[in-house]
Steps between C-alpha positions, in 0.01 A plus 500: 500500500661830396582761761248785523748731666740649234781536754477134600499404129813702436669351810412150386638575156828630643529188722437270203762685296751470782448125528530463120829692493634282783425184295618637164743775597809345340330476160290812534759764597740463197204484263343809654827694480541409132146610428562829681816563298319429169212724597733783599704468180179514288353797689804679641404857410142473625617341825757775561250770409249363751766486770603862437142615518443310821816642662415855386143483626575335832828599672418280798491197278839588351651531851356160597650335191840655560497390861409144395776499239759618758389234744525230235844617394626491861377145533664392172804725491766231449291315245453822295869585521591155370247534220622848402861380493414203284292721266779749458749223422269358234392836346805718568553629146131588458487684834821692430377607156172616653684695770728665244200603285318642804814692614550648151133609490521656849823684408349634176200644687714712733880462474573751771276327754650158412856629545409661835343177617811296404723754675301482825489121477880481471537724806273269700655180368872569447612139552248360256577768242870419524426130472307560180794690353740216596273240339464709186877540463550129566249413225681723254826318560333158473353592163855534360746299712759516222506880509640544847550335834579622851433864405485606867854387573637633167703182458399412147317671211392426146767448226438859387691634797800416711349559842518880490239773453492601134228767487629811666798685352701486824339243730592542864658200675306589815160465334336154527448311174140406409330324207433744216219382264589591144129496434271619782290222648191723475542505122595140430540166677851460372756475778812645336685608811823700511697611810458866580542726796186556703488870406482425125264207549249717681525783251439269206131450597309373190761592239670242284873455515544707181277777631681521827845500336384782271390694809842452663680605186290815476573584863872447452501723191309768687750474790793542259341812347451653844852418620763772460746458215 
C-alpha cells in the first residue's frame, strides 16, 4: 500500500536507494562517474552557464560550495598532490606550452604591469629566482656540450679560443671570465658560447656577436678621435 504522506514516501525512497547502492556500489559508482563525464562533455557550456548564474544569484550558495571544496581538499590533500604530480609528468609539454601562451598574452595586454609584477616577485623570492637562472644557464650548456665545458672555472673553452677573453680590446686580468653567447639565447636556441669578461657579456644584451663587435669598434674609433694627438 503506497504511503499517503509525501515525506514518508520520499524517506522510503531514499532508504531503498541507499540499500541498492550498498548492494551494487562497486558496479554502480564507476558507471555513474562515466555517465557524468559523458553528460558534462556533451553539455559543458550549458552546465557552466547554469553554475555561473546560480553563483551570481545566490552568494550564500557559492560560499557553501567553496567551503565544501576546501573541506574535501583538506581530507584528500596527499591524494590530490600525487595526482597533480603524475598529471604534470604525463602532460608536461602541453602544460608548459599553455603556460607560455598565457604568459605571452598577459604580457601583451600590459607589459609595464607584467614587468613590475616579475620585479616584485624576484624581490620576494630571491633564492627561487637565482635557482631559475642557474637552471637556465645549465640547460644552455647541456644543449651544446661540445661548445664549452667548465665555464665557471675558466679551465677549458671551445676550440675557437685559447682560454682567454677575446671580445674586449684590452681585457683585464682581474675581471672574471664568463660564457659569451655569440648569438643571444633570446634570439635563437643555438648555444655558441665564447669566453668574455662579465662587463662585455652584460653589455651585449640581445645583440649578435657581429653587432656587438661593431659596437665595440665604433666606441674604440670614437675614443681615438677624442684622444689628444
